C-alpha positions as CSV (number, residue, x, y, z in Angstrom):
1,M,-23.8,-17.6,4.8
2,Q,-23.3,-17.7,1.1
3,T,-21.6,-20.8,-0.4
4,A,-18.4,-20.4,-2.5
5,A,-20.3,-21.2,-5.7
6,A,-23.1,-18.7,-4.8
7,I,-20.5,-16.0,-4.3
8,N,-18.6,-16.9,-7.5
9,A,-21.9,-16.7,-9.4
10,T,-22.6,-13.2,-8.1
11,A,-19.1,-11.9,-8.4
12,P,-18.7,-9.0,-10.8
13,S,-17.6,-9.8,-14.3
14,F,-14.7,-7.9,-16.1
15,E,-14.4,-7.0,-19.7
16,P,-10.9,-7.4,-21.1
17,S,-9.4,-4.0,-21.9
18,S,-7.8,-3.3,-25.2
19,V,-4.1,-3.3,-24.5
20,C,-1.0,-3.7,-26.6
21,R,0.1,-7.3,-25.9
22,N,2.9,-7.2,-28.5
23,A,5.0,-4.5,-26.7
24,S,8.4,-5.5,-25.9
25,C,9.1,-6.2,-22.1
26,D,12.6,-5.0,-22.4
27,A,11.4,-1.8,-24.1
28,A,8.8,-1.2,-21.3
29,M,11.6,-1.5,-18.7
30,R,13.9,0.8,-20.5
31,A,11.3,3.3,-20.7
32,R,11.2,3.5,-16.9
33,G,14.7,5.0,-17.0
34,D,16.9,5.0,-14.0
35,E,14.4,6.0,-11.4
36,G,13.6,2.5,-10.3
37,C,10.3,0.7,-10.0
38,T,7.3,3.2,-9.7
39,K,3.8,2.3,-9.3
40,S,2.8,3.9,-12.5
41,S,5.5,2.0,-14.5
42,E,4.4,-1.2,-12.9
43,L,0.9,-0.7,-14.0
44,E,2.1,0.2,-17.4
45,L,4.2,-2.9,-17.7
46,L,1.2,-5.1,-16.5
47,A,-1.1,-3.5,-19.2
48,Q,1.5,-4.0,-22.0
49,Q,2.0,-7.7,-21.1
50,L,-1.4,-8.9,-20.3
51,S,-5.2,-8.6,-21.1
52,I,-6.6,-6.8,-18.2
53,G,-10.1,-6.2,-17.0
54,R,-11.1,-2.9,-15.6
55,R,-13.9,-2.1,-13.2
56,L,-14.8,1.3,-11.6
57,L,-15.4,1.2,-7.9
58,R,-17.6,3.1,-5.5
59,E,-17.2,3.2,-1.7
60,G,-18.5,-0.1,-0.2
61,D,-18.1,-2.1,-3.4
62,F,-16.7,-5.5,-2.9
63,I,-13.7,-6.4,-5.1
64,Y,-13.9,-10.1,-4.0
65,R,-15.4,-12.0,-1.2
66,S,-14.1,-14.4,1.4
67,G,-14.8,-18.0,0.1
68,Q,-14.8,-16.9,-3.5
69,P,-12.7,-19.3,-5.7
70,F,-9.3,-17.9,-6.5
71,T,-8.9,-17.3,-10.2
72,H,-7.7,-13.6,-10.4
73,L,-5.3,-11.1,-8.9
74,Y,-6.4,-7.6,-8.5
75,V,-4.4,-4.3,-8.8
76,L,-5.7,-0.9,-7.7
77,N,-5.3,1.7,-10.5
78,S,-6.8,4.4,-8.4
79,G,-8.6,4.7,-5.1
80,M,-8.1,2.8,-1.9
81,A,-9.4,-0.5,-0.5
82,K,-9.5,-2.2,2.8
83,V,-9.0,-6.0,3.4
84,V,-11.3,-7.4,6.0
85,N,-11.0,-10.8,7.7
86,V,-14.4,-12.3,8.7
87,C,-14.2,-14.6,11.8
88,A,-16.2,-17.7,12.3
89,D,-18.5,-15.8,14.8
90,G,-19.3,-13.1,12.3
91,R,-16.8,-10.5,13.7
92,E,-14.9,-8.4,11.1
93,Q,-11.3,-7.4,11.5
94,V,-9.6,-4.9,9.2
95,V,-6.3,-6.5,8.4
96,G,-4.9,-4.4,5.5
97,L,-5.0,-1.1,3.6
98,Q,-4.2,-0.9,0.0
99,F,-3.4,2.2,-2.2
100,K,-2.9,2.8,-5.9
101,G,-0.6,0.2,-7.5
102,D,-1.0,-2.3,-4.7
103,W,-2.0,-5.9,-5.4
104,L,-5.0,-7.7,-3.7
105,G,-6.0,-11.4,-3.5
106,I,-2.4,-12.8,-3.0
107,E,-3.7,-14.7,0.1
108,G,-5.8,-16.8,-2.2
109,I,-3.1,-18.4,-4.1
110,A,-2.3,-21.0,-1.3
111,R,-5.7,-22.4,-0.7
112,G,-7.3,-21.8,-4.0
113,Q,-10.0,-19.4,-2.6
114,H,-10.0,-15.9,-1.1
115,G,-9.9,-15.9,2.8
116,C,-10.8,-12.3,3.2
117,D,-13.1,-9.5,1.8
118,A,-11.6,-6.7,-0.2
119,V,-13.8,-3.5,-0.1
120,A,-13.3,-0.2,-1.9
121,M,-13.0,2.7,0.5
122,D,-13.7,5.4,-2.1
123,T,-14.2,6.0,-5.8
124,G,-11.5,4.2,-7.9
125,E,-10.8,1.6,-10.5
126,V,-9.3,-2.0,-10.1
127,W,-7.6,-4.0,-12.6
128,T,-7.9,-7.7,-12.7
129,V,-5.8,-10.2,-14.3
130,R,-6.1,-14.1,-14.5
131,Y,-3.5,-15.7,-12.3
132,D,-2.7,-18.4,-14.8
133,A,-2.2,-15.9,-17.6
134,L,0.1,-13.9,-15.2
135,V,2.2,-17.1,-14.5
136,E,2.5,-17.7,-18.2
137,A,3.4,-14.1,-19.0
138,C,6.2,-14.3,-16.3
139,T,8.1,-16.8,-18.4
140,R,8.4,-14.4,-21.3
141,C,8.9,-11.3,-19.1
142,P,10.9,-12.0,-16.0
143,Q,10.3,-8.5,-14.9
144,L,6.7,-9.4,-14.3
145,L,7.8,-12.2,-12.0
146,T,10.1,-9.7,-10.1
147,M,7.1,-7.2,-9.8
148,L,4.9,-10.1,-8.3
149,H,7.7,-11.3,-5.9
150,A,8.0,-7.5,-4.9
151,A,4.2,-7.3,-4.2
152,M,4.4,-10.4,-2.0
153,S,7.4,-9.1,-0.1
154,R,5.6,-5.8,0.5
155,E,2.6,-7.7,2.1
156,L,4.9,-9.7,4.4
157,S,6.6,-6.6,5.5
158,R,3.4,-4.8,6.2
159,E,2.2,-7.7,8.2
160,R,5.5,-7.6,10.2
161,D,5.2,-3.9,10.8
162,S,1.7,-4.2,11.9
163,M,2.6,-6.8,14.5
164,L,5.5,-4.7,15.8
165,S,3.1,-1.8,16.1
166,L,0.6,-3.7,18.0
167,S,3.1,-5.4,20.3
168,T,5.5,-2.5,21.0
169,L,3.8,1.0,20.7
170,C,1.6,2.8,23.1
171,A,-1.8,4.1,21.9
172,D,-0.6,7.6,21.0
173,A,2.4,6.2,19.0
174,R,0.3,3.5,17.4
175,V,-2.1,6.2,15.9
176,A,0.9,8.5,15.0
177,D,2.6,5.5,13.2
178,F,-0.7,4.8,11.4
179,L,-1.0,8.3,10.2
180,H,2.7,8.4,9.3
181,R,2.4,5.3,7.2
182,W,-0.8,6.6,5.4
183,A,1.1,9.8,4.6
184,Q,4.2,7.9,3.5
185,A,2.1,5.7,1.1
186,L,0.7,8.9,-0.5
187,A,4.2,10.4,-0.8
188,E,5.2,7.2,-2.7
189,R,2.6,7.9,-5.2
190,G,3.4,11.6,-5.7
191,L,0.5,12.8,-3.7
192,R,0.3,15.6,-1.1
193,T,1.0,14.4,2.5
194,D,0.4,17.7,4.5
195,Q,-3.3,17.3,4.2
196,I,-5.0,13.9,4.0
197,R,-8.6,12.6,4.3
198,L,-9.0,9.5,6.3
199,R,-11.3,7.0,4.5
200,M,-11.9,5.2,7.7
201,S,-14.0,6.0,10.7
202,R,-12.5,6.2,14.2
203,A,-14.1,2.8,14.9
204,E,-12.5,1.3,11.8
205,I,-9.1,2.6,12.7
206,G,-9.5,1.3,16.2
207,N,-10.4,-2.1,14.7
208,F,-7.2,-2.0,12.5
209,L,-5.0,-1.0,15.4
210,G,-6.5,-3.1,18.2
211,M,-7.9,-0.1,20.1
212,T,-11.2,1.3,21.0
213,L,-12.9,4.1,19.3
214,E,-12.6,6.2,22.3
215,S,-8.9,5.4,22.7
216,V,-8.4,6.5,18.9
217,S,-10.2,9.7,19.5
218,R,-8.3,10.6,22.7
219,A,-4.9,9.7,21.0
220,M,-5.7,12.0,18.0
221,S,-6.7,14.8,20.3
222,R,-3.3,14.4,22.3
223,L,-1.4,14.4,18.9
224,A,-3.3,17.6,18.0
225,R,-2.3,19.3,21.3
226,M,1.3,18.4,20.6
227,E,0.7,20.1,17.2
228,L,1.8,16.9,15.4
229,I,-1.5,17.0,13.5
230,R,-4.4,19.4,13.0
231,F,-8.1,18.7,12.3
232,G,-9.4,20.0,9.1
233,S,-10.1,23.8,9.0
234,E,-13.8,23.0,8.2
235,G,-14.2,20.8,11.2
236,G,-14.3,17.5,9.4
237,R,-13.0,14.9,11.7
238,R,-11.7,12.8,8.8
239,D,-9.6,15.7,7.3
240,I,-6.2,15.6,9.0
241,E,-3.4,18.2,8.5
242,I,0.1,17.0,9.1
243,P,2.5,20.1,9.4
244,Q,5.6,17.8,9.3
245,V,5.4,14.1,8.5
246,A,8.9,13.7,9.8
247,A,7.8,14.9,13.1
248,L,5.3,12.2,13.4
249,E,7.9,9.6,12.6
250,R,10.5,11.1,15.2
251,F,7.5,11.0,17.8
252,V,7.1,7.3,17.2
253,E,10.8,6.7,17.4
254,G,11.0,8.6,20.6
255,T,8.4,6.3,22.2
256,L,10.7,3.4,21.5
257,A,13.9,5.0,22.9
258,P,15.1,2.9,25.9
259,A,14.9,4.7,29.3
260,P,18.3,5.9,30.5
261,A,20.0,3.5,32.7
262,R,19.8,4.5,36.5
263,A,23.3,5.1,37.9
264,L,24.4,2.5,40.4
265,Q,24.3,3.7,44.0
């Protein structure tokens, strides 16, 4: 196993991008209008207030490794990434999925080193900011602090929702909920949700959902028979068509509905 020093020595370097650091924080917030905080506007604000590094990613590239000293936070500008916890016995557990605009590395703040691996799932770009520079920037631009707190809150909510799914949903509903949340993440970023390409194998999905590969495959087949999903027209098992995203949500909610009380005899 690599030591933290060795991992740090081999960690990818980032060149600072040329950004406008003199832009007014208030002006950036006004430019967002009344539509609320979007992923794109968050990235724009970050670029205006901090010197950032940019790195192109290919599928399988590590963004950071478990044990690497914590110095930076990372934001996906494009693409997807998975967060993998490596157990003491070498087993790997997928514990998080990240989309455009999501922050990575927050778990490293408390211990001063990263406790998981972050791995790119497709071609994309990651931004990196020094944590000490981000903290300093938050003092002159409170909206950055709000944005960071929101990112932390989202991570806590995802962990809670994941635990609820594992503890309360049957196999079919667990897979339906997984697909619904994936589609929902795409919708929040203005992307199409009726047809998605899963960037995970059935085995990885099972690892994330606490299911076997066979259970995931059977659940997807049953969802297809119920016409909640369709497999890609070209036969690709990672291409999923979702006729109605809301129907997936209703199916999951239906599995949670309490059974009607039996009338007293």
